[in-house]
C-alpha positions in Angstrom: 21.8 31.4 -1.5 21.5 29.3 1.6 19.2 26.3 0.7 17.1 25.2 3.5 17.3 21.8 5.2 13.5 21.2 4.2 13.8 22.0 0.5 16.9 19.6 0.2 14.5 17.2 1.8 11.8 17.8 -0.3 13.8 17.5 -3.5 15.3 14.3 -2.5 11.4 12.8 -1.8 10.6 14.3 -5.6 13.6 12.8 -7.0 13.0 9.3 -5.4 9.4 8.8 -6.5 9.9 10.4 -9.9 12.6 7.7 -10.5 9.8 5.0 -8.9 7.4 6.4 -11.1 9.5 6.8 -14.1 10.9 3.3 -13.9 7.8 1.6 -13.5 6.6 3.4 -16.5 9.0 3.4 -19.2 11.3 0.6 -18.0 9.8 -2.0 -15.6 6.5 -2.0 -17.5 7.9 -3.1 -20.8 9.9 -6.0 -19.1 13.2 -3.7 -18.2 14.7 -3.2 -14.5 18.1 -1.2 -14.9 19.5 -2.4 -11.2 21.4 1.1 -11.1 17.7 2.1 -11.0 16.6 -0.1 -8.3 19.5 0.9 -6.2 19.6 5.3 -7.1 15.6 4.7 -5.8 15.6 3.0 -2.4 19.0 4.7 -2.1 17.3 7.9 -1.9 14.9 6.7 0.5 17.8 6.0 3.0 19.2 9.2 2.1 15.6 10.7 2.7 15.8 9.3 5.8 19.3 10.4 7.3 18.7 13.6 5.9 15.5 14.1 7.7 16.5 12.9 11.0 19.7 14.8 11.2 17.9 18.1 9.7 15.8 18.0 12.5 18.2 16.5 15.3 16.9 18.1 18.7 13.4 18.4 17.2 10.8 15.9 19.6 9.6 13.4 17.1 6.5 12.6 18.1 3.8 12.0 15.5 3.2 8.6 14.4 5.6 7.0 16.9 4.3 4.2 18.5 2.5 3.0 15.0 6.5 3.4 13.6 7.6 1.7 16.7 5.3 -1.5 16.9 6.2 -1.8 12.9 9.4 -2.0 13.5 9.2 -4.6 16.2 7.5 -6.6 14.1 9.7 -6.6 11.6 12.1 -7.3 14.0 10.3 -10.3 14.9 9.7 -11.4 11.4 13.2 -11.1 11.0 14.2 -13.6 14.0 11.2 -16.2 12.6 12.7 -15.8 8.8 16.7 -16.0 10.0 15.6 -19.7 12.4 13.6 -21.1 10.1 16.0 -20.2 7.3 18.8 -22.1 9.3 16.6 -25.0 10.1 14.7 -25.5 6.5 17.9 -24.2 4.5 16.1 -20.8 3.3 17.8 -18.3 1.1 19.5 -15.3 4.1 19.7 -12.6 1.1 15.7 -12.6 0.3 14.8 -12.1 4.1 17.5 -9.0 4.3 15.9 -7.6 0.8 11.9 -8.3 2.3 12.9 -6.6 5.6 14.7 -3.8 4.7 11.8 -2.9 2.2 8.8 -3.2 4.8 11.5 -0.9 7.3 12.5 1.7 4.9 8.5 2.5 4.2 7.5 2.9 7.8 11.1 5.2 8.8 10.3 7.7 5.8 6.9 7.9 6.0 8.0 8.8 10.1 10.9 11.3 8.8 8.2 13.0 6.4 5.2 13.4 9.1 7.6 15.1 11.9 9.8 17.1 9.1 6.3 18.8 7.3 2.9 20.5 8.1 0.1 19.2 7.2 -0.1 21.7 4.1 3.5 21.0 3.0 2.3 17.0 3.1 -0.8 18.0 0.8 1.6 19.5 -1.6 3.8 16.6 -1.5 0.6 14.0 -2.4 -0.2 16.2 -5.0 3.1 15.5 -6.6 3.3 11.7 -6.0 -0.3 12.1 -8.0 1.4 14.0 -10.6 4.4 11.9 -11.0 2.0 8.7 -11.0 0.2 10.1 -14.1 3.4 10.8 -15.8 4.3 7.5 -15.3 1.0 5.8 -16.3 0.8 8.0 -19.6 4.5 6.3 -20.1 3.3 3.1 -19.5 0.2 3.5 -21.8 1.0 6.1 -24.4 -0.9 9.4 -25.2 -2.8 8.0 -28.1 -4.6 5.8 -25.4 -7.3 8.3 -25.3 -9.7 7.1 -28.4 -13.4 6.3 -28.7 -12.9 2.6 -29.5 -11.0 2.5 -26.3 -13.2 4.0 -23.8 -16.2 1.9 -25.6 -14.2 -1.0 -25.3 -14.3 -0.7 -21.6 -16.1 -3.3 -19.3 -16.2 -3.5 -15.2 -18.1 -6.8 -15.4 -15.2 -8.8 -17.7 -12.4 -6.8 -16.1 -11.2 -5.7 -18.8 -9.9 -1.9 -19.6 -7.2 -1.1 -22.5 -6.2 1.7 -19.8 -6.0 -0.9 -16.8 -2.5 -0.5 -15.2 -1.1 -2.9 -12.3 2.1 -0.7 -11.8 0.0 2.7 -10.8 -3.1 1.3 -9.6 -1.4 1.8 -6.2 -0.3 5.4 -6.1 -3.7 6.1 -8.0 -6.2 4.3 -5.0 -3.5 5.8 -2.2 -3.4 9.7 -3.5 -7.7 8.8 -4.0 -7.6 8.1 -0.2 -5.8 10.9 1.2 -7.6 13.5 -1.4 -10.8 12.3 -0.4 -10.4 12.9 2.9 -8.7 16.5 2.9 -11.0 17.7 0.2 -9.2 21.1 0.0 -9.3 21.4 -3.4 -12.1 19.9 -5.6 -10.1 19.9 -9.0 -6.8 17.6 -7.2 -9.9 15.5 -5.2 -11.8 14.9 -8.5 -8.9 13.9 -10.8 -7.6 11.5 -8.0 -10.5 10.2 -8.3 -10.8 10.0 -11.8 -6.6 8.4 -11.9 -8.1 5.1 -10.3 -10.7 4.8 -12.7 -8.6 4.9 -15.3 -5.7 2.4 -13.5 -9.1 0.2 -13.8 -8.6 -2.3 -10.7 -12.0 -3.6 -10.0 -11.6 -3.6 -5.8 -10.0 0.3 -6.3 -12.8 1.3 -8.3 -15.4 0.0 -5.7 -13.1 1.5 -3.0 -12.6 4.9 -4.3 -16.6 4.9 -4.4 -17.2 4.3 -1.1 -14.5 6.8 0.0 -16.8 9.3 -2.0 -20.0 8.5 -0.6 -19.4 7.1 2.7 -19.6 10.9 4.4 -23.6 10.5 3.5 -24.1 8.1 5.5 -21.4 7.6 7.9 -18.8 10.1 10.5 -15.5 9.1 9.0 -13.8 10.9 12.1 -15.8 8.6 14.4 -13.3 7.1 17.0 -13.1 3.5 17.1 -12.2 1.4 20.4 -9.0 -1.0 20.4 -11.0 -3.5 21.2 -12.7 -3.7 17.6 -9.4 -2.8 16.0 -8.0 -5.9 17.9 -10.6 -8.0 16.5 -11.0 -6.7 13.3 -7.0 -8.3 13.4 -8.2 -11.5 14.3 -11.0 -11.3 11.7 -8.2 -11.0 9.2 -5.9 -13.6 10.1 -9.0 -16.2 10.3 -9.6 -14.8 7.0 -6.7 -15.6 5.2 -7.1 -19.2 6.6 -10.4 -19.4 5.1 -9.3 -17.9 1.8 -5.8 -20.3 1.8 -8.6 -23.1 2.2 -10.8 -22.3 -0.6 -7.8 -22.3 -2.8 -6.5 -26.0 -1.9 -7.3 -28.0 -4.8 -10.0 -30.4 -3.0 -11.7 -27.2 -2.2 -12.1 -25.7 -6.1 -15.3 -26.9 -6.3 -16.2 -24.2 -3.7 -14.7 -21.8 -5.6 -16.8 -22.8 -8.8 -19.5 -22.4 -6.8 -19.9 -18.9 -5.1 -18.5 -17.6 -8.3 -19.2 -19.7 -11.2 -15.2 -19.3 -12.1 -12.5 -21.6 -11.6 -9.8 -20.9 -8.6 -7.0 -20.4 -11.7 -9.3 -17.7 -13.4 -10.5 -16.3 -10.6 -7.1 -15.4 -8.8 -5.7 -14.3 -12.5 -3.4 -17.5 -12.1 -2.4 -17.0 -8.3 -3.6 -20.4 -6.9 -1.5 -22.2 -9.6 1.2 -20.3 -7.9 0.3 -21.4 -4.6 -0.1 -24.7 -5.5 3.5 -25.2 -7.1 5.1 -24.0 -3.9 2.9 -26.5 -2.3 3.5 -29.7 -4.5 7.3 -28.8 -4.1 7.2 -29.5 -0.9 8.5 -26.5 0.9 8.9 -25.6 4.7 8.5 -22.3 6.3 12.3 -20.6 5.4 11.8 -17.0 6.3 10.0 -13.8 4.4 10.4 -14.2 0.7 12.0 -18.1 0.1 9.4 -19.3 -1.7 10.5 -17.8 -4.5 13.5 -19.7 -4.5 11.0 -22.7 -5.4 8.9 -21.0 -7.8 11.2 -18.7 -9.2 7.7 -15.7 -8.6 6.4 -14.9 -5.9 3.0 -15.9 -4.9 1.2 -12.4 -5.1 -0.9 -13.3 -1.8 0.5 -11.2 0.7 -1.1 -12.6 3.8 -1.0 -16.3 2.4 2.8 -16.0 1.9 3.5 -14.7 5.6 1.3 -17.6 6.7 3.7 -20.2 4.4 6.9 -18.5 4.9 6.9 -17.2 8.7 4.3 -19.7 10.3 1.1 -18.3 12.0 3.0 -16.4 14.4 4.7 -14.0 11.6 0.8 -13.9 9.9 -0.7 -12.6 13.6 2.6 -10.5 14.3 2.6 -8.5 10.8 -1.4 -7.9 10.7 -1.6 -6.8 14.5 1.3 -4.5 13.5 -0.3 -3.2 10.1 -3.9 -2.3 11.3 -3.3 -0.8 14.6 -1.1 1.4 12.2 -4.3 2.9 11.0 -4.7 4.2 14.5 -8.5 4.7 16.4 -10.0 7.1 13.4 -13.0 5.0 11.4 -11.8 6.8 7.6 -8.0 5.7 8.5 -9.3 1.6 9.5 -11.9 1.6 6.5 -8.4 2.5 4.0 -6.7 -0.2 5.9 -9.1 -2.7 5.7 -8.7 -2.1 1.6 -5.0 -2.6 2.0 -5.4 -5.8 4.4 -8.3 -6.8 1.6 -5.4 -6.0 -1.1 -2.6 -7.8 0.8 -5.3 -11.2 1.1 -5.7 -11.5 -3.2 -3.3 -9.5 -4.3 0.8 -8.4 -3.3 2.4 -5.0 -2.8 2.8 -5.3 0.8 6.8 -5.6 0.0 6.3 -2.0 -2.4 8.1 0.5 0.0 6.9 3.0 -2.6 3.4 2.1 -2.1 3.4 1.9 1.9 5.1 5.5 2.3 1.9 7.5 1.2 0.1 4.9 3.5 1.7 5.3 6.1 1.7 9.2 5.9 -2.0 9.2 5.4 -2.8 7.3 8.6 -0.2 9.8 10.3 -2.0 12.9 8.8 -5.8 12.1 10.3 -4.7 10.6 13.6 -2.0 13.4 14.4 -2.1 16.5 11.6 -4.4 19.6 12.2 -4.3 22.6 10.1 -7.4 25.0 10.0 -6.7 25.2 6.2 -7.5 21.8 5.7 -10.0 20.9 8.3 -12.9 21.4 5.6 -15.8 19.5 4.8 -16.4 17.6 2.2 -16.9 19.9 -0.9 -17.5 17.7 -3.5 -20.6 16.3 -1.8 -21.7 19.8 -0.9 -22.5 18.4 2.5 -22.9 20.3 5.3 -19.9 21.6 7.1 -19.6 20.3 10.4 -16.8 20.6 13.1 -14.0 18.0 12.8 -12.2 16.2 15.1 -8.6 15.2 15.5 -6.2 13.5 17.9 
């Protein structure tokens, strides 16, 4: 029996995300990270890119083309800036290669998927990501976690939950964002929403509720002008500076006044890592090089870009990523959440997290399928015509 090119592409995709979920849930969450697993995961991504490109040779790759090109150009610029700074300030070049590699394969794999599969097929792939992510979460937490005592101990205001997961919060909200837009299957949409509640990252929980009710109040398919998107990107850069300034020791009293909490506790220790980098006398030496100083990442991605690649690197990466969301309001809201996450947390380097994000952006801005162009059945709104590019 002849196996089609597309089935092989699907198998590679499925195996890569299975290894990611299994690795996070079984190994990394328990303090282990076999190097062979890491090599296998990213090796499958590279294989998926090569195979997908080969199997669709001769086909016009037009979906999500300019967005992919912008990000690749941005990463090339970051690479050149990083190499220059590394030479000047004695940075670790291997870290630079590792970081840029992760960023590039995420957008390239999403680009190949968007141009290899129909929207209906991508919907199935996203269902698979959600299923294996739930399986990985169960591996991390164990099935005996579902007790009344654990449910009653959940506190949103104290950010306390035995169900919380740092490893599966990203895939849960990324899948939720996709299925909140394409509400073809009510069961799948509800499960994606509940998965976000279980992984219990407060910003993600709030955002999931926003996605749930947003169509009641606004037209989520509204097209936004490029000028407004550009202003949003500049606001993101400005917000990064303000956040960085607030986290400096001399301004900690402002954090306490605004939140009633210390900067260290409010940022869950991230501000202490930032201060350790600053006190070390670190000089910008390229993306990923501050790790060599404190032997851990800062876990505030936009601030890290600023410290490691200067203001130029920060502006380049913010512009490229925000414009990758296109001009549909729903996608831009989703990107705003991602930028907030990158400002206060980490994950921008996580290729497995950004592949479904880019896929969602590409689908919203380019894909059309009458079977998925439905209204919002979870809210029981009146059907209305959906407009797509």
